[in-house]
PLY file of the C-alpha trace (Angstrom):
ply
format ascii 1.0
element vertex 428
property float x
property float y
property float z
element edge 427
property int vertex1
property int vertex2
end_header
26.07 197.11 230.73
23.05 195.11 232.05
22.06 198.13 234.21
21.80 200.44 231.18
18.40 201.51 229.89
17.25 199.64 226.75
16.58 202.91 224.98
20.20 203.96 225.51
21.45 200.60 224.18
19.27 201.02 221.05
20.68 204.48 220.46
24.25 203.21 220.97
23.54 200.31 218.60
22.32 202.71 215.90
25.46 204.86 216.40
27.67 201.82 215.95
25.84 200.85 212.75
26.57 204.35 211.43
30.25 203.89 212.39
30.30 200.58 210.56
28.84 202.27 207.52
31.50 204.97 207.78
34.36 202.47 207.82
32.87 200.31 205.05
32.21 203.27 202.76
35.66 204.73 203.53
37.37 201.50 202.45
35.45 201.19 199.16
35.58 204.93 198.42
39.33 205.27 198.93
40.19 202.14 196.91
37.79 203.08 194.10
39.32 206.52 193.43
40.60 207.17 189.92
44.34 207.45 190.59
45.04 209.67 187.62
42.22 212.08 188.48
43.36 212.00 192.14
46.91 212.99 191.16
45.65 215.80 188.95
43.35 217.18 191.69
46.11 216.92 194.29
48.44 218.91 192.02
45.69 221.49 191.56
45.62 221.95 195.37
42.42 220.10 196.25
42.66 219.43 200.02
40.62 216.27 200.01
42.67 214.88 197.15
45.92 215.67 198.97
44.72 213.91 202.12
43.50 210.92 200.10
46.84 210.70 198.28
48.66 210.77 201.63
46.52 207.92 202.95
46.89 205.84 199.76
50.63 206.24 199.84
50.63 203.60 202.59
47.72 201.27 201.77
48.75 198.82 204.53
48.31 201.43 207.23
45.12 202.75 205.66
43.52 199.31 205.53
44.83 198.54 209.01
43.15 201.68 210.45
39.88 200.97 208.66
39.80 197.29 209.60
40.69 197.92 213.26
37.94 200.49 213.54
35.42 198.40 211.60
36.03 195.18 213.53
35.99 196.98 216.91
32.66 198.64 216.02
31.06 195.43 214.73
32.14 193.35 217.75
30.93 196.00 220.19
27.61 196.18 218.29
27.31 192.42 218.52
27.83 192.53 222.30
25.28 195.33 222.82
22.74 193.61 220.58
23.13 190.36 222.58
22.65 192.15 225.92
19.64 194.08 224.61
18.01 190.96 223.10
18.48 188.96 226.37
16.80 191.81 228.29
13.87 191.78 225.96
13.43 188.08 225.08
15.58 186.11 227.45
17.75 183.24 226.21
15.96 183.19 222.88
17.19 186.73 222.30
20.71 185.41 221.48
19.46 183.83 218.23
17.29 186.83 217.50
20.25 189.23 218.06
22.52 187.17 215.83
20.05 187.06 212.91
18.84 190.64 213.34
22.30 192.21 213.71
23.66 190.22 210.72
20.89 191.51 208.51
21.27 195.09 209.81
25.05 195.08 209.35
24.78 193.65 205.83
22.19 196.20 204.74
23.16 199.34 206.66
26.84 198.65 207.44
28.11 196.92 204.31
26.02 196.67 201.10
24.41 200.15 201.05
27.44 202.25 202.05
29.86 200.27 199.86
27.53 200.52 196.83
27.22 204.27 197.35
30.98 204.64 197.71
31.66 202.60 194.62
29.23 204.85 192.58
30.51 208.13 194.09
34.04 207.50 195.34
35.15 211.12 195.40
32.00 212.25 197.26
32.76 209.73 200.02
36.58 209.52 200.03
37.51 213.23 200.21
35.37 214.11 203.30
36.27 210.93 205.21
39.99 211.42 204.54
40.23 213.95 207.36
38.81 211.74 210.22
40.75 208.76 208.77
44.02 210.71 209.06
43.25 211.66 212.65
42.22 208.13 213.46
45.39 206.75 211.88
47.53 208.87 214.17
45.54 207.78 217.26
45.72 204.09 216.34
49.25 204.28 214.93
50.98 201.99 217.54
48.36 199.28 217.20
48.15 199.60 213.34
51.96 199.58 213.05
52.15 196.33 215.15
49.43 194.65 213.08
51.06 195.81 209.86
54.42 194.41 210.97
52.89 191.04 211.75
50.91 191.00 208.47
53.94 191.96 206.39
55.97 189.23 208.12
53.37 186.65 207.17
53.43 187.91 203.57
57.21 187.59 203.43
56.98 184.01 204.72
54.57 183.33 201.82
57.17 184.67 199.38
55.48 187.99 198.61
57.90 190.81 197.67
56.57 193.87 199.50
59.06 196.20 197.81
57.55 195.60 194.35
54.53 197.72 193.55
52.05 197.32 190.70
52.70 199.29 187.54
50.22 202.20 187.41
51.36 203.36 183.98
49.08 202.80 181.01
50.13 201.02 177.85
49.33 202.54 174.47
46.39 200.16 173.98
45.07 200.88 177.45
45.34 204.61 176.87
43.52 204.15 173.54
40.68 202.35 175.42
40.53 205.12 177.99
40.15 207.73 175.20
37.45 205.67 173.45
35.49 205.18 176.68
35.70 208.82 177.78
32.14 209.27 176.48
30.60 212.71 176.96
33.58 213.90 179.03
35.47 214.53 175.76
34.25 215.88 172.46
34.34 213.65 169.33
36.86 215.93 167.68
39.27 215.72 170.60
38.78 211.97 170.82
39.66 211.64 167.13
42.75 213.81 167.50
44.06 211.82 170.53
43.44 208.53 168.80
45.14 209.89 165.75
48.23 210.71 167.80
48.24 207.25 169.37
47.88 205.62 165.91
50.99 207.40 164.61
53.16 204.63 166.08
51.54 201.84 164.03
51.27 203.73 160.70
54.32 204.07 158.48
55.08 206.72 155.84
54.28 204.34 152.96
50.71 204.17 154.30
50.07 207.88 153.71
52.63 208.90 151.04
51.71 210.32 147.67
52.79 207.61 145.17
55.40 208.49 142.63
52.98 208.34 139.68
50.94 211.09 141.33
53.84 213.29 142.39
53.88 216.72 140.77
57.44 217.81 140.03
59.71 219.78 137.74
61.55 217.86 135.04
64.68 219.79 134.14
64.69 218.07 130.69
61.47 219.88 129.76
61.73 223.13 127.82
61.97 226.29 129.90
58.49 227.54 128.86
56.89 224.36 130.16
58.79 224.64 133.42
57.82 228.30 133.92
54.17 227.54 133.10
54.15 224.68 135.56
55.68 226.84 138.31
53.14 229.59 137.71
50.12 227.34 137.86
51.11 224.80 140.50
48.93 224.67 143.63
51.83 223.36 145.66
54.33 225.39 147.67
57.12 222.84 147.36
58.06 220.74 144.32
60.69 218.09 143.72
63.08 218.89 140.87
64.49 215.99 138.85
66.02 215.02 135.50
63.80 212.90 133.29
63.01 210.43 136.12
62.09 211.14 139.71
64.79 208.67 140.81
67.29 211.30 139.63
66.04 213.97 141.96
68.15 217.13 142.22
66.39 218.93 145.11
63.21 220.47 146.49
62.22 224.01 145.41
60.04 226.34 147.50
57.88 228.68 145.44
58.79 231.57 147.76
62.40 231.26 146.69
61.71 231.72 143.00
58.67 234.03 143.15
60.80 237.11 142.39
62.45 235.42 139.44
59.09 234.40 138.03
57.62 237.89 138.46
60.57 239.36 136.46
60.75 236.59 133.89
64.36 235.83 134.98
64.00 232.13 135.74
66.64 229.83 134.21
67.50 226.20 134.87
70.66 227.35 136.73
68.66 229.75 138.94
66.11 227.01 139.60
68.81 224.55 140.73
70.42 227.24 142.92
67.06 227.83 144.64
66.62 224.14 145.40
67.21 222.66 148.85
68.93 219.35 149.26
66.43 216.48 149.06
65.56 214.71 152.30
65.12 210.97 151.94
62.91 208.88 154.19
62.84 205.02 154.48
59.38 203.62 153.60
58.94 201.73 156.87
59.48 204.75 159.14
56.64 205.11 161.72
54.78 208.41 161.49
55.58 209.21 165.13
59.29 208.92 164.33
59.00 210.81 161.08
57.15 213.67 162.77
60.12 214.08 165.16
62.56 213.81 162.27
60.78 216.58 160.37
61.11 218.74 163.47
64.80 217.94 163.97
65.72 218.38 160.31
63.57 221.52 159.88
61.90 219.93 156.90
58.29 219.77 155.66
58.67 217.26 152.78
60.53 213.98 152.44
61.27 211.68 149.52
60.18 208.13 150.39
62.56 205.42 149.15
62.62 201.64 149.35
65.47 199.38 150.46
67.08 199.73 147.02
67.03 203.49 147.07
64.27 203.83 144.41
61.76 206.60 144.97
58.32 205.42 145.96
56.65 208.79 146.55
56.72 211.78 148.84
55.46 212.44 152.31
54.80 215.88 153.81
54.37 217.27 157.29
50.79 218.16 156.32
50.10 214.51 155.49
51.13 213.46 159.00
49.15 216.23 160.63
46.10 215.17 158.66
46.35 211.79 160.36
45.74 213.66 163.63
43.18 216.26 162.64
41.98 214.55 159.48
38.47 214.13 160.85
37.98 217.84 160.49
38.28 217.63 156.69
37.11 214.09 156.03
34.11 213.59 158.23
31.99 212.17 155.39
32.36 210.84 151.88
31.13 214.06 150.31
34.36 215.82 151.36
36.69 213.12 149.98
37.80 213.86 146.37
38.16 210.11 145.66
34.62 209.11 146.79
31.53 210.14 144.88
28.13 209.19 146.26
25.47 208.18 143.66
21.73 208.69 143.71
21.09 204.93 144.06
23.07 204.82 147.32
26.27 203.33 145.83
29.64 205.02 145.80
32.04 205.49 142.94
35.58 205.36 144.30
38.85 206.11 142.52
41.01 202.98 142.22
44.02 204.92 143.54
42.18 205.82 146.79
43.96 204.75 149.97
42.08 202.06 151.88
42.75 203.80 155.17
41.12 207.03 153.85
38.14 205.08 152.47
37.66 203.29 155.80
37.93 206.52 157.74
35.61 208.49 155.49
32.88 205.79 155.24
33.35 203.96 158.53
34.13 200.75 156.63
36.53 197.98 157.51
38.20 197.07 154.25
41.38 195.06 154.96
44.39 197.35 154.81
47.13 195.14 156.23
48.53 194.32 152.78
47.82 196.54 149.74
47.45 200.23 150.47
45.08 201.21 147.67
41.69 199.96 146.44
43.34 198.95 143.13
45.92 196.91 145.02
43.24 195.22 147.13
41.21 194.20 144.09
44.24 193.03 142.16
45.48 190.91 145.07
42.04 189.40 145.64
41.57 188.43 142.00
45.24 187.62 141.43
45.12 189.25 138.05
44.44 192.69 136.54
40.65 192.61 135.88
38.62 194.00 133.06
35.74 196.43 133.37
32.41 194.93 134.38
33.90 192.41 136.81
32.24 192.36 140.28
33.65 190.85 143.41
32.78 190.77 147.11
35.24 191.29 149.98
33.62 190.73 153.37
30.38 192.68 153.28
31.53 195.06 150.52
30.53 194.51 146.85
32.95 196.05 144.40
32.12 196.50 140.71
34.98 197.56 138.40
33.75 200.41 136.23
37.02 201.26 134.45
40.35 199.50 134.12
43.18 200.89 132.06
46.97 201.16 132.05
47.30 197.91 134.04
45.30 199.11 136.97
41.76 199.66 138.19
40.70 203.25 137.56
37.26 203.44 139.24
35.01 201.15 141.25
31.36 201.19 142.22
31.00 200.01 145.86
28.20 199.28 148.28
27.54 197.31 151.42
25.60 194.00 151.28
23.81 192.21 154.12
25.61 188.88 153.88
29.42 189.08 154.19
31.55 186.73 152.09
34.05 184.49 153.86
36.41 184.64 150.90
36.64 187.27 148.07
34.63 185.98 145.13
34.34 187.18 141.56
31.14 187.43 139.56
30.88 188.52 135.88
0 1
1 2
2 3
3 4
4 5
5 6
6 7
7 8
8 9
9 10
10 11
11 12
12 13
13 14
14 15
15 16
16 17
17 18
18 19
19 20
20 21
21 22
22 23
23 24
24 25
25 26
26 27
27 28
28 29
29 30
30 31
31 32
32 33
33 34
34 35
35 36
36 37
37 38
38 39
39 40
40 41
41 42
42 43
43 44
44 45
45 46
46 47
47 48
48 49
49 50
50 51
51 52
52 53
53 54
54 55
55 56
56 57
57 58
58 59
59 60
60 61
61 62
62 63
63 64
64 65
65 66
66 67
67 68
68 69
69 70
70 71
71 72
72 73
73 74
74 75
75 76
76 77
77 78
78 79
79 80
80 81
81 82
82 83
83 84
84 85
85 86
86 87
87 88
88 89
89 90
90 91
91 92
92 93
93 94
94 95
95 96
96 97
97 98
98 99
99 100
100 101
101 102
102 103
103 104
104 105
105 106
106 107
107 108
108 109
109 110
110 111
111 112
112 113
113 114
114 115
115 116
116 117
117 118
118 119
119 120
120 121
121 122
122 123
123 124
124 125
125 126
126 127
127 128
128 129
129 130
130 131
131 132
132 133
133 134
134 135
135 136
136 137
137 138
138 139
139 140
140 141
141 142
142 143
143 144
144 145
145 146
146 147
147 148
148 149
149 150
150 151
151 152
152 153
153 154
154 155
155 156
156 157
157 158
158 159
159 160
160 161
161 162
162 163
163 164
164 165
165 166
166 167
167 168
168 169
169 170
170 171
171 172
172 173
173 174
174 175
175 176
176 177
177 178
178 179
179 180
180 181
181 182
182 183
183 184
184 185
185 186
186 187
187 188
188 189
189 190
190 191
191 192
192 193
193 194
194 195
195 196
196 197
197 198
198 199
199 200
200 201
201 202
202 203
203 204
204 205
205 206
206 207
207 208
208 209
209 210
210 211
211 212
212 213
213 214
214 215
215 216
216 217
217 218
218 219
219 220
220 221
221 222
222 223
223 224
224 225
225 226
226 227
227 228
228 229
229 230
230 231
231 232
232 233
233 234
234 235
235 236
236 237
237 238
238 239
239 240
240 241
241 242
242 243
243 244
244 245
245 246
246 247
247 248
248 249
249 250
250 251
251 252
252 253
253 254
254 255
255 256
256 257
257 258
258 259
259 260
260 261
261 262
262 263
263 264
264 265
265 266
266 267
267 268
268 269
269 270
270 271
271 272
272 273
273 274
274 275
275 276
276 277
277 278
278 279
279 280
280 281
281 282
282 283
283 284
284 285
285 286
286 287
287 288
288 289
289 290
290 291
291 292
292 293
293 294
294 295
295 296
296 297
297 298
298 299
299 300
300 301
301 302
302 303
303 304
304 305
305 306
306 307
307 308
308 309
309 310
310 311
311 312
312 313
313 314
314 315
315 316
316 317
317 318
318 319
319 320
320 321
321 322
322 323
323 324
324 325
325 326
326 327
327 328
328 329
329 330
330 331
331 332
332 333
333 334
334 335
335 336
336 337
337 338
338 339
339 340
340 341
341 342
342 343
343 344
344 345
345 346
346 347
347 348
348 349
349 350
350 351
351 352
352 353
353 354
354 355
355 356
356 357
357 358
358 359
359 360
360 361
361 362
362 363
363 364
364 365
365 366
366 367
367 368
368 369
369 370
370 371
371 372
372 373
373 374
374 375
375 376
376 377
377 378
378 379
379 380
380 381
381 382
382 383
383 384
384 385
385 386
386 387
387 388
388 389
389 390
390 391
391 392
392 393
393 394
394 395
395 396
396 397
397 398
398 399
399 400
400 401
401 402
402 403
403 404
404 405
405 406
406 407
407 408
408 409
409 410
410 411
411 412
412 413
413 414
414 415
415 416
416 417
417 418
418 419
419 420
420 421
421 422
422 423
423 424
424 425
425 426
426 427
């Protein structure tokens, strides 16, 4: 090597630096690949993704190939740099070669290529996968021997090589992935996916229509009232009961009695014959489970009952679907029938409004772990049924009771204040 021309040695040294950059970028690029995107592209037939998947299937062999090549290149570069430096500067060249080559390897062989590979893993990993596969086959005997020795040392240290890390995502991790998708996914699709994931932690009593708001047919009413109610109802399905909704007889679909109504042939007996058997739902059923139950039972409406069998309200398939696509219809307060913006910037909210709907419509964070409605939240905070004119603050939200009647809060004026309250406080 001492007889070689210095120019040739410099050229060889530059080539070895490029090889070092190749191995360094290959390692970072392959290990930085998004495994889920890689699997998808491999299934779509992307050649680079297929080769990368094959290499990553045996990470010990992949790393062995890269490290063997990288160490060989770096050691050879060190030897050439030393010879070249001695030729040019004599014995002092050893120190110069050590410092110079270390800086060159760090900049051109490590930091720069690894940073680029970390920022653009697919751009680097897919093209280099072909030479890596070829190199892995050439170096297979040496890599296999080194892997065997390395795996033996790991076993001596108590490492179980048969156990692999769990690549599957938990619900919370998947929720974070959706939120952080950024511009890769539209806001509407983000909201829909998050709505689907949230179905597991929302129960039917969170979204049900409470019994005092349920529109139904009371068989004890006179027939004219029943017919008038059926002709004017905006609903396609109605519960039918006697005097009290706890004594429910069935669910009637307007399509089943439309002909009777058009010919004025409706009777209580015909109405009962047209009813479907009621479908009862426990109040604590998660929405994800209830959605599947609706599908299995071929139902679109369920009667929500508590542990004692008393009716609490009704839940429909549409209510659950709105939890997924609700952002399309409730993107702002102006589209919520329970929220009425005022000219002074405050909001008048119905006391029966669900806290989850208020939070979703306004982007607020009213506590909804306990009471489900605004009326329930205020009553729990004050520990009594308040009169009109009472004002209280919960967190950063000021609530002024505009109307209270029939043992509940009817309407509330609400606005956001700058200083949040640590505890709910009442002011006259």
